[in-house]
ZATORZA-488682 format. One record per residue (C-alpha): residue number from 1; residue in one letter; x, y, z. Coordinates in steps of 0.1 Angstrom, whole numbers, plus 2048, in hexadecimal, padded with zeros to 3 digits. Last residue first. Layout:
N
[site NUM a [X Y Z]]
...
end
This chain:
349
[site 349 f [78A 8D4 80F]]
[site 348 d [79A 8BF 7F4]]
[site 347 y [782 8AB 7DD]]
[site 346 r [78D 88D 7CA]]
[site 345 l [77D 87A 7AD]]
[site 344 g [788 858 7A1]]
[site 343 m [78B 841 783]]
[site 342 g [791 81D 77C]]
[site 341 f [7AB 802 775]]
[site 340 i [7B7 7E3 786]]
[site 339 s [7CC 7C7 777]]
[site 338 r [7D8 7A8 78A]]
[site 337 n [7F0 78C 782]]
[site 336 s [7F6 76D 797]]
[site 335 d [810 752 7A0]]
[site 334 f [80B 747 7C4]]
[site 333 l [7FB 725 7BD]]
[site 332 a [815 720 7A2]]
[site 331 i [831 71A 7BC]]
[site 330 d [854 728 7B4]]
[site 329 s [844 74A 7B4]]
[site 328 q [83B 767 79E]]
[site 327 i [822 783 7A8]]
[site 326 s [818 79C 78E]]
[site 325 s [807 7BD 794]]
[site 324 y [7F6 7D7 77E]]
[site 323 n [7E6 7F8 786]]
[site 322 y [7D2 810 770]]
[site 321 f [7C5 832 77A]]
[site 320 v [7AD 84E 76F]]
[site 319 d [7AB 86E 782]]
[site 318 a [795 88B 78B]]
[site 317 t [79F 8A8 7A3]]
[site 316 w [788 8C1 7B4]]
[site 315 r [793 8DC 7CD]]
[site 314 p [7A7 8F5 7B8]]
[site 313 s [792 8EC 79A]]
[site 312 i [790 8D0 781]]
[site 311 k [7B4 8C5 786]]
[site 310 y [7B7 8A6 76F]]
[site 309 l [7CC 888 77A]]
[site 308 l [7DB 86C 767]]
[site 307 q [7E5 84D 77B]]
[site 306 v [7FE 832 773]]
[site 305 g [807 813 786]]
[site 304 a [820 7F7 784]]
[site 303 s [827 7D9 79A]]
[site 302 y [83E 7BB 79B]]
[site 301 i [83F 7A2 7B8]]
[site 300 d [859 786 7B8]]
[site 299 l [851 76B 7D2]]
[site 298 d [867 750 7DF]]
[site 297 r [868 730 7F4]]
[site 296 r [845 722 7F0]]
[site 295 g [844 6FD 7F9]]
[site 294 p [861 6E5 7FE]]
[site 293 p [84E 6D0 7F6]]
[site 292 p [82F 6D1 7E0]]
[site 291 t [817 6EF 7E4]]
[site 290 f [7FB 6EA 7CB]]
[site 289 p [7F6 6C6 7D4]]
[site 288 s [7EA 6D2 7F6]]
[site 287 p [7F2 6C9 81A]]
[site 286 a [803 6EB 823]]
[site 285 a [826 6F5 82A]]
[site 284 f [831 716 81A]]
[site 283 g [856 71C 81D]]
[site 282 v [86F 730 831]]
[site 281 y [868 74D 819]]
[site 280 d [87E 763 804]]
[site 279 r [86B 782 7F8]]
[site 278 d [874 798 7DA]]
[site 277 a [863 7B9 7D2]]
[site 276 y [862 7CE 7B2]]
[site 275 g [850 7EF 7AC]]
[site 274 l [848 808 791]]
[site 273 q [832 826 797]]
[site 272 v [826 842 77F]]
[site 271 a [813 862 788]]
[site 270 l [807 87B 76E]]
[site 269 a [7F9 89E 771]]
[site 268 l [7E1 8B2 75B]]
[site 267 p [7D2 8D5 763]]
[site 266 g [7E6 8E8 748]]
[site 265 s [803 8D4 739]]
[site 264 l [812 8B7 74D]]
[site 263 l [81B 8B8 772]]
[site 262 t [831 89B 77B]]
[site 261 k [833 87E 793]]
[site 260 v [84D 862 78F]]
[site 259 q [84E 845 7A8]]
[site 258 l [868 82A 7A9]]
[site 257 n [867 80D 7C2]]
[site 256 i [880 7F3 7CD]]
[site 255 a [878 7D7 7E5]]
[site 254 q [88B 7BE 7FB]]
[site 253 g [881 79F 80D]]
[site 252 d [884 787 82B]]
[site 251 y [867 771 831]]
[site 250 a [84F 760 84A]]
[site 249 w [82C 759 83D]]
[site 248 n [82C 733 83B]]
[site 247 q [841 731 85A]]
[site 246 g [823 73A 871]]
[site 245 e [82A 753 88D]]
[site 244 s [836 76C 873]]
[site 243 d [857 77E 873]]
[site 242 n [855 794 854]]
[site 241 r [876 7A4 84A]]
[site 240 m [87B 7C0 831]]
[site 239 l [897 7D3 820]]
[site 238 s [88B 7F1 80C]]
[site 237 y [897 806 7EE]]
[site 236 s [888 826 7E3]]
[site 235 l [88A 83B 7C3]]
[site 234 t [876 85C 7C1]]
[site 233 a [872 871 7A1]]
[site 232 r [862 893 7A4]]
[site 231 t [856 8A8 786]]
[site 230 r [84A 8CC 784]]
[site 229 k [867 8DC 797]]
[site 228 q [873 8ED 777]]
[site 227 n [877 8CA 767]]
[site 226 f [888 8BD 786]]
[site 225 l [883 8B0 7AA]]
[site 224 y [898 892 7B3]]
[site 223 s [88F 87B 7D0]]
[site 222 i [8A3 861 7E3]]
[site 221 a [896 845 7F9]]
[site 220 l [8A5 82C 811]]
[site 219 t [88D 814 823]]
[site 218 l [893 7FD 841]]
[site 217 s [878 7E4 849]]
[site 216 d [86D 7CF 867]]
[site 215 r [850 7B8 86D]]
[site 214 e [83F 7A8 88A]]
[site 213 a [826 78D 881]]
[site 212 d [803 77E 882]]
[site 211 r [800 769 863]]
[site 210 e [7F9 747 873]]
[site 209 m [7F8 72D 858]]
[site 208 n [815 717 865]]
[site 207 q [7FC 702 879]]
[site 206 p [7D8 70B 873]]
[site 205 p [7D0 6ED 85C]]
[site 204 l [7C4 6F5 838]]
[site 203 f [7A5 6E0 82F]]
[site 202 p [78D 6FB 83A]]
[site 201 p [79A 715 822]]
[site 200 y [7A8 733 835]]
[site 199 l [796 752 842]]
[site 198 v [7B0 76A 84F]]
[site 197 h [7B0 782 86D]]
[site 196 f [7D3 790 86F]]
[site 195 d [7E5 7A2 88D]]
[site 194 d [803 7B4 87F]]
[site 193 w [81D 7C6 894]]
[site 192 g [835 7DD 881]]
[site 191 h [858 7EC 884]]
[site 190 a [863 807 86C]]
[site 189 y [885 816 864]]
[site 188 a [886 834 84D]]
[site 187 i [8A1 845 838]]
[site 186 d [89A 863 823]]
[site 185 a [8AB 877 807]]
[site 184 s [8A5 898 7F5]]
[site 183 w [8B4 8A6 7D4]]
[site 182 a [8A8 8C4 7C0]]
[site 181 d [8AC 8E2 7D6]]
[site 180 s [8C8 8D1 7E8]]
[site 179 l [8CE 8B4 800]]
[site 178 q [8AD 8B9 813]]
[site 177 a [8B1 89C 82C]]
[site 176 g [897 886 83C]]
[site 175 l [89A 870 85A]]
[site 174 g [881 855 864]]
[site 173 l [875 840 881]]
[site 172 t [855 82C 87A]]
[site 171 l [83E 819 892]]
[site 170 t [824 804 880]]
[site 169 q [805 7F3 88E]]
[site 168 y [7EF 7DB 879]]
[site 167 q [7CD 7CF 883]]
[site 166 g [7BC 7B4 86F]]
[site 165 g [7A9 7AB 850]]
[site 164 l [7A2 78F 837]]
[site 163 v [785 779 82D]]
[site 162 q [766 78E 838]]
[site 161 a [778 7AF 837]]
[site 160 s [786 7C6 852]]
[site 159 e [7A5 7DB 853]]
[site 158 s [7B2 7EE 871]]
[site 157 r [7D2 803 86D]]
[site 156 y [7E4 812 88A]]
[site 155 d [7FE 82C 883]]
[site 154 y [81D 839 896]]
[site 153 v [835 851 887]]
[site 152 v [856 85E 895]]
[site 151 r [868 879 881]]
[site 150 a [88A 889 87B]]
[site 149 i [88E 8A7 863]]
[site 148 l [8AE 8B2 854]]
[site 147 p [8BA 8D2 842]]
[site 146 v [8DA 8CE 82E]]
[site 145 p [8EC 8EF 829]]
[site 144 g [8E1 8FB 84C]]
[site 143 q [8C4 911 856]]
[site 142 p [8AD 8F4 860]]
[site 141 n [8C9 8E0 871]]
[site 140 l [8B0 8C8 87F]]
[site 139 r [88B 8CB 87D]]
[site 138 r [879 8B4 895]]
[site 137 a [85B 89D 88E]]
[site 136 v [83F 88D 8A2]]
[site 135 y [824 878 892]]
[site 134 v [802 869 899]]
[site 133 a [7ED 850 885]]
[site 132 p [7C9 844 87F]]
[site 131 n [7C1 82A 864]]
[site 130 v [79E 81D 861]]
[site 129 i [799 804 844]]
[site 128 t [779 7F4 838]]
[site 127 y [778 7D7 820]]
[site 126 n [763 7C5 806]]
[site 125 y [777 7A6 7FF]]
[site 124 d [75A 78E 805]]
[site 123 r [74A 7A2 7E9]]
[site 122 a [762 791 7D1]]
[site 121 d [751 771 7DA]]
[site 120 i [767 755 7E7]]
[site 119 t [763 732 7D9]]
[site 118 m [774 713 7E5]]
[site 117 f [77F 6F1 7D8]]
[site 116 g [77E 6CD 7E5]]
[site 115 a [75C 6C7 7D7]]
[site 114 p [754 6DE 7BA]]
[site 113 a [750 703 7C2]]
[site 112 q [72E 713 7BC]]
[site 111 s [72A 72B 79F]]
[site 110 q [724 750 798]]
[site 109 a [739 75E 7B5]]
[site 108 d [72F 781 7C0]]
[site 107 d [735 7A1 7AD]]
[site 106 f [734 7C6 7B7]]
[site 105 y [752 7CC 7CD]]
[site 104 l [750 7E7 7E9]]
[site 103 m [76F 7F8 7F7]]
[site 102 q [76E 811 815]]
[site 101 d [78D 824 821]]
[site 100 f [791 83B 83F]]
[site 99 r [7B1 84F 846]]
[site 98 l [7B9 862 866]]
[site 97 a [7D6 879 86E]]
[site 96 v [7E6 888 88D]]
[site 95 g [801 8A3 892]]
[site 94 a [822 8AE 89F]]
[site 93 i [83D 8C5 892]]
[site 92 w [85B 8D3 8A6]]
[site 91 d [873 8EC 898]]
[site 90 n [86A 906 8B2]]
[site 89 e [846 905 8A6]]
[site 88 n [82E 8EF 893]]
[site 87 l [817 8DD 8AA]]
[site 86 l [7F5 8CC 8A7]]
[site 85 q [7F5 8C7 882]]
[site 84 y [7D4 8B8 878]]
[site 83 s [7CF 89D 85D]]
[site 82 g [7B2 890 849]]
[site 81 e [7AA 874 830]]
[site 80 v [789 867 823]]
[site 79 t [78B 84B 809]]
[site 78 f [76F 83D 7F3]]
[site 77 g [766 81D 7E1]]
[site 76 l [756 80C 7C4]]
[site 75 f [760 7EB 7B4]]
[site 74 g [75B 7D7 794]]
[site 73 s [763 7B2 797]]
[site 72 a [77A 797 78A]]
[site 71 t [783 776 79B]]
[site 70 d [764 762 795]]
[site 69 g [761 73E 7A2]]
[site 68 r [777 721 7AB]]
[site 67 f [795 722 7C3]]
[site 66 f [7AB 703 7C9]]
[site 65 t [7C7 714 7B5]]
[site 64 a [7E2 712 79B]]
[site 63 r [7E6 732 788]]
[site 62 g [7E2 748 7A7]]
[site 61 i [7C3 75A 7B3]]
[site 60 e [7C7 77E 7BE]]
[site 59 q [7A5 77F 7CF]]
[site 58 v [79A 79E 7BB]]
[site 57 n [7AA 792 79A]]
[site 56 d [79C 7A7 77D]]
[site 55 d [795 7C7 791]]
[site 54 y [77F 7E1 782]]
[site 53 g [779 806 78C]]
[site 52 i [767 820 7A0]]
[site 51 f [776 83B 7B6]]
[site 50 t [76C 854 7D2]]
[site 49 r [785 86C 7E2]]
[site 48 v [782 882 801]]
[site 47 w [79A 89C 80E]]
[site 46 l [7A4 8AD 82E]]
[site 45 k [7C2 8C0 839]]
[site 44 w [7C9 8D3 859]]
[site 43 p [7E2 8EB 868]]
[site 42 r [7DF 907 84E]]
[site 41 e [7F7 916 836]]
[site 40 n [811 8FD 841]]
[site 39 q [833 908 84D]]
[site 38 g [850 8F8 83D]]
[site 37 a [865 8D8 845]]
[site 36 t [849 8C0 83B]]
[site 35 p [83B 8A6 851]]
[site 34 s [83B 882 844]]
[site 33 l [819 874 84D]]
[site 32 n [809 873 82A]]
[site 31 i [7ED 85A 82B]]
[site 30 d [7F4 838 81B]]
[site 29 p [7FD 831 7F7]]
[site 28 g [7F4 80D 7EF]]
[site 27 l [7D2 803 7FB]]
[site 26 g [7DC 7EB 816]]
[site 25 p [7E5 7C7 81F]]
[site 24 s [802 7C0 836]]
[site 23 e [80E 79D 82F]]
[site 22 f [809 79F 80A]]
[site 21 a [80B 77C 7FB]]
[site 20 l [7EB 769 7F7]]
[site 19 a [7CC 774 809]]
[site 18 t [7CC 795 7F8]]
[site 17 q [7BC 7B7 801]]
[site 16 s [7C2 7CF 7E5]]
[site 15 p [7BB 7F2 7D8]]
[site 14 a [7D4 7F2 7BC]]
[site 13 v [7EA 811 7BE]]
[site 12 l [7D8 832 7BE]]
[site 11 l [7F1 84F 7B9]]
[site 10 i [7E3 86C 7CD]]
[site 9 l [7E6 891 7C5]]
[site 8 c [7F0 8AD 7DC]]
[site 7 f [80A 8B8 7C2]]
[site 6 l [821 89D 7CE]]
[site 5 i [814 881 7E6]]
[site 4 h [82E 879 800]]
[site 3 k [82F 854 808]]
[site 2 k [829 841 827]]
[site 1 m [830 81C 827]]
end
């Protein structure tokens, strides 16, 4: 999902690759590919951010599990993101973008797993992500009472880690509307193709476990700018469908998300995010006492994040962040909680 980052600041939602529930793993907010209606001061943008922190459940282990070993680890990572606008004339906009992410966890497992169990080091979740994208947009009714902008975005995301990775393609069609000086709205349809590479425990049979999928989503969003244009609140609602090759990962779902971003006094800014997602599964069939019939049928995913940012200079921004997620299911194997906190430093060229 592509999200506009207000004030050129980034809200870091839990850096995560998970072997449990999330069918398209990522870092949270992706690169901004939604072209604006106005003329840019320059055709290119480039920034780099490094961060360090602590994750108390790297593998997102559930309450009942065959896993043994440490789940918490410190981490260090960095992101480089750039974009270039190739065209901006006669109401047409086109450009390219590229994002690179690297995450390194510090800790390995401190104990061997007993017979019948497994241990995965946090360092097995060290990952590299390369995400190029292209977009084309068209301004519609630019001088009218409700300016519109239509867009087509294609991005290709390659993720690699020892236990989980893959290639994920997404094609998005969107239409944005500036309803007034304060109100704006957006609708977007996305179709994706996911090719997963997952390391499963050796006792799980391959049938029903294939996560390769085609997915669809329809998202409606509305934004309100207030507090003398210092605060923006964005509420979005999504319908989702994941049609995986294995029934264990096929679901229909919905999600609602609220983001509030505001300038505080002086060089301080604050970003807050609240989210809820519901997924209804066909089931989760596996020969394990942790997944009795009829298997997993439902997931409720709650998330919250807060980030405080300090503008050191026109090019340097420091931040501290905290993110929490809770997954609740009808099967204890898939129930988990996760807290991530840390600090970052960003430089805009």
